Backbone as a chain_set.jsonl record, in Angstrom:
{"seq": "MELQLHNSKEMIAVSDTVFGSDYKESLVHQLVTAYLAGARSGTKAQKNRSAVSGGGAKPWNQKGGGRARAGTIRSPLWRSGGVTFAAQPRDYSQKLNKKMYRAGIRSIFSELARQDRLKVVEDITVDAPKTKQMLVKLKELGVTKSLIVTETGDEKLYLSARNIPHVEVSDVAGLNPVNLVGYESVVITVGAVRAIEEWLS", "coords": {"N": [[24.133, 22.33, -62.984], [24.839, 18.969, -64.134], [23.864, 16.173, -66.148], [24.643, 12.831, -66.98], [24.651, 11.32, -70.182], [23.18, 8.179, -70.922], [25.265, 5.319, -71.308], [27.353, 6.823, -72.438], [29.951, 9.314, -72.548], [29.254, 11.846, -72.677], [27.892, 14.85, -71.346], [24.968, 16.589, -70.253], [23.768, 19.844, -69.664], [21.626, 20.757, -67.052], [18.803, 22.232, -65.367], [19.383, 23.477, -62.121], [17.34, 24.072, -60.412], [15.261, 22.346, -61.077], [16.372, 19.734, -61.15], [18.05, 19.626, -58.992], [17.05, 20.205, -56.495], [16.076, 20.179, -52.962], [14.995, 17.188, -51.242], [11.71, 16.812, -50.381], [10.022, 15.083, -48.315], [7.503, 15.005, -47.019], [5.949, 16.618, -48.655], [6.013, 15.227, -51.085], [4.715, 12.909, -50.291], [2.197, 13.981, -49.796], [1.503, 14.705, -52.388], [1.37, 12.21, -53.729], [-0.629, 10.945, -52.223], [-2.807, 12.664, -52.713], [-3.084, 12.335, -55.468], [-3.779, 9.604, -55.693], [-6.125, 9.638, -54.22], [-7.737, 11.238, -55.825], [-8.162, 9.515, -57.89], [-10.064, 7.773, -57.022], [-13.338, 6.505, -57.449], [-15.626, 6.928, -55.925], [-18.325, 6.183, -56.022], [-19.979, 4.617, -54.478], [-23.13, 3.674, -53.172], [-26.042, 3.535, -51.158], [-29.484, 2.866, -50.231], [-31.332, 4.971, -48.162], [-33.977, 5.264, -45.643], [-35.728, 7.094, -46.799], [-35.241, 6.876, -49.473], [-35.976, 4.35, -50.323], [-38.5, 2.698, -52.144], [-42.068, 2.972, -51.599], [-43.897, 2.549, -48.475], [-45.325, 4.767, -47.698], [-47.735, 4.933, -46.358], [-49.054, 4.644, -43.03], [-48.565, 1.574, -41.395], [-50.328, 0.369, -39.474], [-52.761, 1.257, -36.927], [-51.795, 3.64, -34.432], [-52.337, 3.049, -31.745], [-53.852, 0.432, -29.711], [-53.721, -1.987, -31.071], [-52.037, -3.816, -29.996], [-49.556, -4.144, -30.943], [-46.142, -3.07, -31.622], [-45.371, 0.426, -32.035], [-45.462, 1.781, -35.341], [-44.469, 3.618, -38.153], [-43.827, 3.446, -40.798], [-43.304, 1.024, -43.365], [-40.816, 0.921, -44.336], [-38.815, 1.277, -42.535], [-35.508, 1.103, -41.127], [-35.412, -1.023, -39.383], [-37.029, -2.923, -40.359], [-37.567, -5.743, -42.562], [-36.433, -5.447, -45.902], [-36.324, -2.752, -45.61], [-34.949, 0.627, -45.418], [-31.363, 1.476, -45.339], [-29.595, 2.078, -42.333], [-27.362, 3.94, -41.829], [-26.816, 5.003, -44.578], [-24.54, 4.647, -47.285], [-23.327, 7.248, -49.366], [-22.762, 8.739, -52.642], [-19.541, 10.251, -53.012], [-16.99, 12.79, -53.17], [-13.626, 12.276, -53.337], [-11.444, 13.793, -53.912], [-8.572, 15.868, -53.343], [-7.581, 19.193, -52.569], [-4.909, 20.743, -54.188], [-2.407, 23.019, -54.545], [-1.098, 24.496, -57.573], [1.498, 25.421, -57.423], [2.537, 23.957, -55.274], [2.297, 21.389, -56.349], [4.069, 21.456, -58.545], [6.462, 21.938, -57.163], [6.67, 19.571, -55.721], [6.978, 17.645, -57.785], [9.42, 18.525, -58.824], [11.018, 17.918, -56.643], [10.852, 15.119, -56.632], [12.087, 14.442, -59.115], [14.659, 15.435, -58.619], [15.504, 13.779, -56.538], [15.455, 11.305, -57.848], [17.535, 11.702, -59.654], [19.684, 11.973, -57.852], [19.775, 9.409, -56.763], [20.62, 7.912, -58.872], [18.653, 6.813, -60.465], [17.604, 7.925, -62.634], [17.766, 7.812, -66.001], [19.181, 9.261, -68.702], [18.634, 9.531, -72.13], [19.543, 10.031, -75.563], [17.579, 9.632, -77.502], [14.72, 7.488, -77.882], [13.416, 5.051, -79.789], [11.375, 2.847, -81.819], [11.299, 0.732, -84.711], [8.984, -0.541, -85.511], [5.776, -1.381, -84.081], [6.61, -3.586, -82.108], [6.961, -6.004, -79.614], [9.313, -7.442, -79.22], [11.31, -5.78, -80.243], [11.224, -3.731, -78.383], [12.032, -5.047, -76.071], [14.678, -5.571, -76.703], [15.679, -2.949, -76.722], [15.333, -2.28, -74.023], [17.101, -4.083, -72.857], [19.506, -3.11, -73.832], [19.58, -0.725, -72.463], [19.768, -1.649, -69.923], [17.698, -2.036, -68.073], [14.737, -3.189, -66.319], [12.283, -2.906, -64.846], [10.717, -0.167, -65.541], [9.932, 3.312, -66.155], [9.29, 4.943, -69.108], [9.947, 8.003, -70.518], [8.946, 10.281, -72.893], [9.169, 13.201, -75.031], [6.883, 13.855, -76.549], [3.874, 11.96, -77.249], [4.448, 8.645, -78.414], [3.201, 6.396, -80.491], [4.058, 3.913, -81.537], [6.067, 3.196, -79.754], [4.6, 3.041, -77.391], [2.792, 0.905, -77.978], [4.632, -1.138, -78.31], [5.616, -1.52, -75.752], [3.44, -2.25, -74.336], [2.706, -4.902, -73.623], [4.652, -5.693, -71.881], [5.52, -6.564, -68.654], [5.602, -4.309, -65.869], [6.652, -2.15, -67.234], [6.267, 1.027, -68.594], [5.144, 3.54, -70.851], [5.261, 7.024, -71.213], [4.29, 10.391, -72.026], [5.506, 13.771, -71.467], [3.36, 15.361, -70.681], [1.661, 13.477, -69.577], [2.735, 12.656, -67.176], [2.825, 11.551, -63.767], [2.902, 11.72, -60.145], [2.761, 9.196, -58.85], [3.64, 7.203, -60.684], [6.26, 8.124, -61.162], [7.469, 7.827, -58.674], [7.056, 5.128, -58.189], [8.399, 3.359, -60.001], [11.419, 1.437, -60.613], [13.389, 2.634, -62.133], [13.725, 5.567, -64.226], [13.591, 6.195, -67.534], [14.512, 8.704, -69.642], [14.142, 10.971, -72.345], [16.291, 13.409, -73.97], [14.856, 15.5, -75.108], [12.509, 15.36, -73.611], [13.525, 16.047, -71.114], [14.162, 18.743, -71.52], [11.597, 19.741, -71.986], [10.425, 19.275, -69.499], [11.986, 20.925, -67.889], [11.203, 23.409, -68.863], [8.554, 23.364, -68.057], [8.664, 23.175, -65.231], [10.433, 25.094, -64.291]], "CA": [[24.147, 20.875, -62.772], [24.926, 18.189, -65.364], [23.481, 14.76, -66.126], [25.362, 12.074, -68.001], [23.848, 10.507, -71.093], [23.386, 6.75, -70.679], [26.238, 4.677, -72.197], [28.11, 7.86, -73.14], [30.694, 10.218, -71.661], [28.7, 13.193, -72.895], [27.069, 15.392, -70.264], [24.066, 17.676, -70.656], [23.502, 20.796, -68.579], [20.212, 20.821, -66.683], [18.477, 23.243, -64.363], [19.549, 23.122, -60.701], [16.032, 24.225, -59.761], [14.416, 21.175, -61.369], [17.046, 18.457, -60.887], [18.988, 19.738, -57.875], [16.377, 20.746, -55.307], [16.042, 19.293, -51.792], [13.902, 16.217, -51.221], [10.701, 17.131, -49.361], [9.275, 13.828, -48.198], [6.103, 15.242, -46.657], [5.275, 17.177, -49.835], [5.866, 14.122, -52.049], [3.66, 12.053, -49.733], [0.927, 14.673, -50.025], [1.249, 14.621, -53.828], [0.977, 10.834, -54.056], [-1.92, 10.711, -51.577], [-3.826, 13.44, -53.427], [-3.288, 11.723, -56.791], [-4.516, 8.353, -55.505], [-7.471, 9.991, -53.758], [-8.464, 11.743, -56.985], [-8.482, 8.394, -58.788], [-11.182, 7.002, -56.465], [-14.589, 6.864, -58.121], [-16.554, 7.439, -54.916], [-19.704, 5.992, -56.496], [-20.721, 3.7, -53.604], [-24.394, 4.273, -52.728], [-27.098, 2.667, -50.627], [-30.732, 3.608, -50.052], [-31.815, 5.169, -46.796], [-35.425, 5.022, -45.52], [-36.487, 7.988, -47.681], [-34.983, 6.526, -50.873], [-36.615, 3.071, -50.659], [-39.858, 2.949, -52.622], [-43.16, 2.479, -50.739], [-43.847, 2.96, -47.077], [-45.951, 6.072, -47.48], [-48.881, 4.835, -45.417], [-48.788, 4.048, -41.727], [-49.048, 0.201, -41.564], [-51.489, 0.128, -38.618], [-53.046, 2.331, -35.973], [-50.775, 3.896, -33.418], [-52.682, 2.408, -30.46], [-54.982, -0.492, -29.643], [-53.547, -3.251, -31.799], [-51.167, -4.72, -29.251], [-48.255, -4.244, -31.608], [-45.269, -1.904, -31.429], [-45.662, 1.571, -32.923], [-44.767, 1.758, -36.633], [-44.93, 4.696, -39.023], [-43.548, 3.116, -42.195], [-42.764, -0.332, -43.552], [-39.459, 1.053, -44.869], [-37.897, 1.543, -41.428], [-34.311, 0.246, -41.159], [-35.614, -2.209, -38.543], [-37.872, -3.872, -41.083], [-37.046, -6.419, -43.76], [-36.544, -4.636, -47.133], [-36.335, -1.32, -45.288], [-33.76, 1.387, -45.795], [-30.139, 1.261, -44.563], [-29.556, 3.079, -41.259], [-26.402, 4.986, -42.207], [-26.578, 4.627, -45.977], [-23.411, 5.284, -47.977], [-23.737, 8.132, -50.456], [-21.634, 9.116, -53.508], [-18.759, 11.35, -52.459], [-15.801, 13.199, -53.915], [-12.447, 12.09, -52.482], [-10.33, 14.616, -54.39], [-7.984, 16.824, -52.404], [-7.092, 20.412, -53.226], [-3.452, 20.873, -54.172], [-2.029, 24.18, -55.341], [-0.173, 24.226, -58.687], [2.861, 25.704, -56.946], [2.934, 22.8, -54.461], [2.423, 20.236, -57.246], [5.328, 21.594, -59.297], [7.57, 21.774, -56.206], [6.75, 18.14, -55.411], [7.541, 16.956, -58.957], [10.843, 18.892, -58.84], [11.64, 17.154, -55.564], [10.944, 13.726, -57.079], [13.123, 14.354, -60.157], [15.96, 15.669, -57.986], [15.865, 12.565, -55.787], [15.75, 10.271, -58.851], [18.878, 11.993, -60.174], [20.652, 11.683, -56.787], [19.844, 7.956, -56.561], [21.003, 7.302, -60.163], [17.502, 6.101, -61.029], [17.194, 8.694, -63.816], [18.66, 7.508, -67.128], [18.916, 10.185, -69.806], [19.064, 9.025, -73.442], [19.353, 11.005, -76.647], [16.237, 9.356, -78.037], [14.36, 6.063, -77.828], [12.378, 4.783, -80.797], [11.348, 1.503, -82.419], [10.901, 0.8, -86.124], [7.612, -1.033, -85.636], [5.214, -1.7, -82.759], [6.922, -4.98, -81.807], [7.442, -6.208, -78.253], [10.707, -7.917, -79.299], [12.186, -4.608, -80.413], [11.255, -3.007, -77.119], [12.849, -5.84, -75.147], [16.08, -5.316, -77.089], [16.004, -1.597, -76.245], [15.442, -2.322, -72.562], [18.336, -4.802, -72.543], [20.598, -2.165, -74.107], [19.584, 0.284, -71.395], [20.039, -2.324, -68.66], [16.581, -1.832, -67.141], [13.637, -4.155, -66.434], [11.065, -2.243, -64.373], [11.061, 1.22, -65.83], [9.023, 4.261, -66.796], [9.964, 5.593, -70.237], [9.332, 9.316, -70.71], [9.313, 10.971, -74.13], [8.653, 14.576, -75.081], [5.494, 13.745, -77.014], [3.437, 10.568, -77.33], [4.913, 7.827, -79.529], [2.288, 5.253, -80.503], [4.831, 2.679, -81.753], [6.745, 2.894, -78.487], [3.556, 2.639, -76.43], [2.301, -0.428, -78.345], [5.729, -2.093, -78.108], [5.822, -1.76, -74.315], [2.147, -2.519, -73.713], [2.609, -6.266, -73.088], [5.799, -6.0, -71.022], [5.175, -6.239, -67.255], [6.389, -3.309, -65.119], [7.228, -1.142, -68.134], [5.221, 1.94, -69.051], [5.597, 4.664, -71.666], [4.46, 8.22, -70.959], [4.859, 11.657, -72.472], [5.67, 14.723, -70.363], [2.027, 15.806, -70.25], [0.978, 12.411, -68.853], [3.473, 12.253, -65.971], [2.151, 11.696, -62.476], [3.83, 11.393, -59.057], [2.732, 7.779, -58.483], [4.524, 6.489, -61.602], [7.644, 8.573, -60.969], [7.967, 7.26, -57.419], [6.85, 3.687, -58.123], [9.261, 2.532, -60.839], [12.817, 1.328, -60.183], [14.172, 3.64, -62.871], [13.001, 6.396, -65.193], [14.371, 6.466, -68.746], [13.95, 9.948, -70.161], [14.871, 11.508, -73.494], [16.786, 14.788, -73.808], [13.733, 16.378, -75.436], [11.606, 15.374, -72.453], [14.213, 16.815, -70.057], [13.983, 20.176, -71.826], [10.177, 20.077, -71.795], [10.181, 19.295, -68.055], [12.617, 22.158, -67.385], [10.325, 24.536, -69.245], [7.316, 23.256, -67.252], [8.885, 23.291, -63.798], [11.324, 26.207, -63.897]], "C": [[24.168, 20.156, -64.113], [24.474, 16.751, -65.128], [24.193, 14.048, -67.264], [24.387, 11.284, -68.864], [24.197, 9.042, -70.879], [24.292, 6.148, -71.747], [27.021, 5.683, -73.037], [28.848, 8.701, -72.112], [30.166, 11.645, -71.756], [27.787, 13.6, -71.737], [26.135, 16.463, -70.836], [23.776, 18.554, -69.441], [22.0, 20.854, -68.324], [20.023, 21.839, -65.573], [18.659, 22.715, -62.94], [18.216, 23.173, -59.975], [15.193, 22.965, -59.899], [15.069, 19.874, -60.918], [18.029, 18.513, -59.718], [18.361, 20.298, -56.614], [16.38, 19.718, -54.169], [14.845, 18.353, -51.882], [12.964, 16.534, -50.059], [9.74, 15.952, -49.255], [7.797, 14.062, -47.917], [5.305, 15.783, -47.842], [5.02, 16.093, -50.88], [4.762, 13.172, -51.586], [2.285, 12.664, -49.986], [0.52, 14.592, -51.491], [0.693, 13.241, -54.203], [-0.408, 10.529, -53.481], [-3.045, 11.409, -52.324], [-4.131, 12.823, -54.793], [-4.114, 10.453, -56.678], [-5.954, 8.62, -55.053], [-8.331, 10.474, -54.922], [-8.872, 10.65, -57.951], [-9.65, 7.555, -58.274], [-12.496, 7.469, -57.094], [-15.608, 7.441, -57.145], [-18.015, 7.244, -55.273], [-20.508, 5.02, -55.635], [-21.994, 4.377, -53.108], [-25.34, 3.197, -52.22], [-28.34, 3.522, -50.399], [-31.08, 3.745, -48.573], [-33.345, 5.039, -46.785], [-36.253, 5.915, -46.442], [-36.319, 7.623, -49.154], [-35.619, 5.202, -51.286], [-38.065, 3.332, -51.064], [-40.895, 2.338, -51.677], [-43.049, 3.043, -49.335], [-44.497, 4.296, -46.778], [-47.061, 6.042, -46.436], [-48.437, 4.195, -44.1], [-49.37, 2.628, -41.734], [-50.239, -0.181, -40.684], [-51.657, 1.276, -37.631], [-51.95, 2.431, -34.909], [-51.066, 3.09, -32.127], [-53.783, 1.354, -30.644], [-54.773, -1.813, -30.333], [-52.682, -4.253, -31.065], [-49.79, -4.892, -29.883], [-47.439, -2.969, -31.373], [-45.63, -0.812, -32.433], [-44.857, 1.461, -34.222], [-45.351, 2.845, -37.521], [-44.739, 4.384, -40.492], [-43.008, 1.696, -42.273], [-41.335, -0.284, -44.098], [-38.455, 1.469, -43.797], [-36.675, 0.635, -41.535], [-34.459, -1.022, -40.307], [-36.386, -3.3, -39.271], [-37.104, -4.523, -42.236], [-37.383, -5.578, -44.989], [-36.695, -3.152, -46.838], [-35.058, -0.649, -45.734], [-32.562, 1.036, -44.921], [-30.01, 2.403, -43.558], [-28.623, 4.241, -41.594], [-25.946, 4.688, -43.634], [-25.402, 5.391, -46.567], [-23.949, 6.11, -49.145], [-22.535, 8.445, -51.348], [-20.884, 10.307, -52.929], [-17.52, 11.606, -53.31], [-14.602, 13.125, -52.982], [-11.288, 13.025, -52.86], [-9.882, 15.623, -53.341], [-7.441, 18.019, -53.167], [-5.576, 20.488, -53.079], [-3.079, 22.029, -55.091], [-1.032, 23.799, -56.439], [1.274, 24.41, -58.251], [3.4, 24.531, -56.129], [3.169, 21.579, -55.347], [3.752, 20.279, -57.993], [6.539, 21.398, -58.39], [7.765, 20.298, -55.855], [7.361, 17.337, -56.55], [9.03, 17.264, -59.083], [11.614, 18.068, -57.811], [11.844, 15.689, -55.964], [12.059, 13.565, -58.113], [14.521, 14.529, -59.569], [16.439, 14.42, -57.242], [16.189, 11.409, -56.733], [17.167, 10.448, -59.396], [19.947, 11.647, -59.133], [20.846, 10.18, -56.59], [20.261, 7.194, -57.821], [19.89, 6.437, -60.735], [16.978, 6.814, -62.277], [18.204, 8.452, -64.927], [18.272, 8.391, -68.316], [19.473, 9.596, -71.093], [18.779, 10.087, -74.508], [17.95, 10.871, -77.235], [15.965, 7.866, -77.899], [13.178, 5.842, -78.77], [12.446, 3.313, -81.218], [10.835, 1.641, -83.849], [9.442, 0.415, -86.329], [7.088, -1.36, -84.237], [5.362, -3.18, -82.416], [7.503, -5.085, -80.396], [8.91, -6.629, -78.249], [11.68, -6.745, -79.408], [12.319, -3.829, -79.114], [12.113, -3.73, -76.092], [14.333, -5.657, -75.425], [16.529, -3.957, -76.572], [16.219, -1.592, -74.729], [16.72, -3.026, -72.125], [19.547, -3.906, -72.757], [20.728, -1.135, -72.986], [19.889, -0.327, -70.029], [18.954, -2.12, -67.619], [15.515, -2.908, -67.373], [12.309, -3.514, -66.028], [11.281, -0.741, -64.5], [9.904, 2.011, -66.43], [9.81, 4.97, -67.89], [9.224, 6.887, -70.557], [9.865, 9.944, -71.989], [8.668, 12.356, -74.146], [7.185, 14.602, -75.498], [5.143, 12.266, -77.145], [3.934, 9.864, -78.585], [4.104, 6.53, -79.521], [3.039, 3.933, -80.675], [5.501, 2.236, -80.457], [5.75, 2.385, -77.45], [3.079, 1.217, -76.711], [3.372, -1.494, -78.118], [5.887, -2.477, -76.647], [4.561, -2.251, -73.619], [2.076, -3.883, -73.044], [3.777, -6.651, -72.183], [5.455, -5.614, -69.585], [6.143, -5.205, -66.665], [7.142, -2.331, -66.024], [6.088, -0.274, -68.66], [5.849, 3.092, -69.826], [4.669, 5.853, -71.422], [5.111, 9.415, -71.632], [4.908, 12.605, -71.274], [4.323, 15.154, -69.806], [1.32, 14.758, -69.398], [1.68, 11.954, -67.585], [2.628, 12.434, -64.723], [3.089, 11.229, -61.37], [3.882, 9.912, -58.697], [3.677, 6.97, -59.374], [5.988, 6.857, -61.375], [8.258, 7.946, -59.723], [8.003, 5.731, -57.481], [7.815, 2.833, -58.918], [10.712, 2.541, -60.35], [13.682, 2.376, -60.871], [13.267, 4.4, -63.831], [13.936, 6.687, -66.357], [13.735, 7.663, -69.433], [14.791, 10.486, -71.312], [15.299, 12.95, -73.212], [15.669, 15.787, -74.093], [12.752, 16.489, -74.283], [12.207, 16.163, -71.294], [14.002, 18.306, -70.271], [12.531, 20.612, -71.614], [9.832, 20.169, -70.304], [10.796, 20.547, -67.422], [11.742, 23.376, -67.67], [9.058, 24.57, -68.38], [7.554, 23.616, -65.797], [9.77, 24.451, -63.356], [10.533, 27.423, -63.442]], "O": [[23.608, 20.636, -65.099], [24.675, 16.189, -64.051], [24.33, 14.584, -68.364], [23.441, 10.67, -68.371], [25.361, 8.696, -70.679], [24.126, 6.418, -72.937], [27.317, 5.429, -74.204], [28.434, 8.796, -70.957], [30.584, 12.53, -71.009], [27.014, 12.792, -71.222], [26.484, 17.154, -71.792], [23.567, 18.057, -68.334], [21.204, 20.983, -69.254], [20.984, 22.251, -64.923], [18.155, 21.646, -62.596], [17.984, 22.412, -59.035], [14.5, 22.561, -58.965], [14.397, 19.004, -60.364], [18.761, 17.553, -59.479], [19.068, 20.815, -55.749], [16.654, 18.538, -54.388], [13.828, 18.665, -52.502], [13.374, 16.525, -48.898], [8.774, 15.846, -50.011], [6.936, 13.402, -48.5], [4.132, 15.451, -48.013], [3.949, 16.042, -51.485], [3.971, 12.69, -52.396], [1.335, 11.966, -50.342], [-0.659, 14.43, -51.806], [-0.316, 13.128, -54.899], [-1.253, 9.937, -54.152], [-4.108, 10.829, -52.546], [-5.284, 12.788, -55.224], [-5.038, 10.236, -57.461], [-6.881, 7.917, -55.454], [-9.517, 10.154, -54.996], [-9.805, 10.818, -58.736], [-10.174, 6.715, -59.005], [-12.735, 8.666, -57.25], [-16.368, 8.343, -57.498], [-18.861, 8.045, -54.876], [-21.612, 4.634, -56.02], [-21.951, 5.527, -52.67], [-25.425, 2.102, -52.776], [-28.262, 4.75, -50.376], [-31.116, 2.761, -47.834], [-33.942, 4.735, -47.818], [-37.36, 5.542, -46.83], [-37.139, 8.003, -49.989], [-35.787, 4.951, -52.48], [-38.771, 4.096, -50.406], [-40.637, 1.32, -51.035], [-42.214, 3.902, -49.054], [-44.251, 4.891, -45.729], [-47.287, 7.021, -45.725], [-47.564, 3.327, -44.071], [-50.55, 2.465, -42.044], [-51.078, -0.977, -41.105], [-50.799, 2.151, -37.521], [-51.291, 1.454, -34.554], [-50.158, 2.532, -31.511], [-54.541, 1.393, -31.613], [-55.608, -2.704, -30.182], [-52.598, -5.414, -31.464], [-48.971, -5.683, -29.416], [-47.976, -1.933, -30.98], [-46.126, -1.087, -33.526], [-43.686, 1.083, -34.191], [-46.569, 2.982, -37.633], [-45.399, 4.976, -41.346], [-42.336, 1.226, -41.355], [-40.712, -1.326, -44.3], [-37.37, 1.957, -44.113], [-36.799, -0.501, -41.993], [-33.714, -1.984, -40.492], [-36.395, -4.456, -38.849], [-36.16, -3.965, -42.794], [-38.492, -5.057, -45.103], [-37.133, -2.381, -47.692], [-34.192, -1.272, -46.348], [-32.711, 0.381, -43.889], [-30.281, 3.557, -43.887], [-29.052, 5.394, -41.635], [-24.844, 4.189, -43.863], [-25.27, 6.601, -46.387], [-24.902, 5.716, -49.818], [-21.4, 8.423, -50.871], [-21.491, 11.251, -52.423], [-17.073, 10.743, -54.066], [-14.554, 13.816, -51.964], [-10.261, 13.035, -52.183], [-10.68, 16.153, -52.568], [-6.911, 17.88, -54.269], [-5.035, 20.318, -51.986], [-3.402, 22.014, -56.278], [-0.22, 22.891, -56.259], [2.16, 23.657, -58.655], [4.564, 24.151, -56.264], [4.116, 20.823, -55.132], [4.47, 19.282, -58.069], [7.523, 20.774, -58.785], [8.896, 19.834, -55.71], [8.175, 16.445, -56.312], [9.821, 16.379, -59.41], [12.715, 17.586, -58.077], [12.882, 15.097, -55.669], [12.882, 12.657, -58.003], [15.459, 13.846, -59.979], [17.613, 14.053, -57.304], [17.092, 10.619, -56.458], [17.902, 9.477, -59.577], [20.993, 11.096, -59.477], [21.951, 9.728, -56.287], [20.254, 5.963, -57.831], [20.155, 5.442, -61.41], [16.02, 6.358, -62.902], [19.366, 8.841, -64.81], [17.173, 8.276, -68.859], [20.639, 9.208, -71.15], [17.887, 10.922, -74.356], [17.24, 11.856, -77.436], [16.901, 7.071, -77.808], [12.09, 6.38, -78.566], [13.448, 2.634, -80.997], [10.048, 2.534, -84.161], [8.753, 0.958, -87.192], [7.872, -1.589, -83.315], [4.39, -3.935, -82.428], [8.421, -4.348, -80.035], [9.669, -6.22, -77.37], [12.726, -6.72, -78.759], [13.395, -3.329, -78.785], [12.841, -3.095, -75.329], [15.145, -5.593, -74.502], [17.633, -3.824, -76.044], [17.16, -0.981, -74.222], [17.353, -2.625, -71.148], [20.496, -3.931, -71.974], [21.829, -0.73, -72.613], [20.23, 0.389, -69.088], [19.24, -2.04, -66.424], [15.401, -3.463, -68.465], [11.33, -3.572, -66.773], [11.946, -0.125, -63.668], [9.031, 1.468, -67.107], [10.873, 5.534, -67.63], [8.025, 6.873, -70.834], [11.072, 10.12, -72.155], [7.749, 12.64, -73.378], [6.359, 15.279, -74.885], [6.033, 11.416, -77.149], [3.855, 10.41, -79.686], [4.294, 5.674, -78.657], [2.697, 2.94, -80.032], [5.5, 1.054, -80.113], [6.021, 1.425, -76.728], [2.972, 0.408, -75.79], [3.049, -2.631, -77.772], [6.246, -3.611, -76.33], [4.602, -2.626, -72.447], [1.445, -4.015, -71.994], [3.883, -7.804, -71.764], [5.132, -4.455, -69.322], [7.344, -5.233, -66.935], [8.152, -1.755, -65.619], [5.067, -0.787, -69.116], [6.941, 3.557, -69.5], [3.446, 5.708, -71.425], [6.331, 9.458, -71.794], [4.411, 12.278, -70.196], [4.165, 15.297, -68.593], [0.467, 15.105, -68.581], [1.268, 10.967, -66.975], [1.816, 13.356, -64.636], [3.983, 10.422, -61.625], [4.93, 9.417, -58.282], [4.434, 6.14, -58.872], [6.857, 5.986, -61.395], [9.432, 7.578, -59.721], [8.884, 5.109, -56.889], [8.042, 1.68, -58.553], [11.174, 3.514, -59.755], [14.595, 2.936, -60.264], [12.188, 3.934, -64.197], [14.958, 7.351, -66.185], [12.55, 7.635, -69.769], [16.02, 10.456, -71.251], [14.747, 13.619, -72.339], [15.545, 16.8, -73.405], [12.227, 17.566, -74.003], [11.493, 16.862, -70.575], [13.702, 19.044, -69.332], [12.268, 21.71, -71.125], [9.051, 21.027, -69.893], [10.203, 21.154, -66.531], [11.571, 24.252, -66.822], [8.557, 25.635, -68.02], [6.727, 24.295, -65.188], [9.844, 24.755, -62.166], [11.122, 28.442, -63.079]]}, "num_chains": 1, "name": "protein.A"}
């Protein structure tokens, strides 16, 4: 399989396994769901009757007082008592095998290539961390809402794109299914393509 370089007639050969596989919608959905679930902090917590301080002594005798039975002043029925079904910290992460994760990422890249949402460039750099320079680059590429993928992290590129809405810069190691699916287009360097082939083949 071959991909065309943006604004050029030159083609680069790429792996059919990585950029030519079938689109598995259910697997991609599972990937995105698992990623978003893993991002949840799960730190919500409330105090149940055993966690609220006080209430160790029985407030009054069981019988003879004319009042309803009570064993603790921290009952959920009482003011300042515990919560009946108190929320506790929990882990929302879902188990996903490495083999499934890689297959899902391959599926996403293949679909991006089929929909012409994958723009391959020789390289993308800026002389200085200036937003203006980045805007010029984006205009040259003909994209507005895009994920830019480089082989390794480029601080100048990251700082240049930081203040532009709907534009994000990532290296290959920082890729995730949510970003790949969410952006209108993905601008990727040849070096990043080779690194992804090595990772996913």
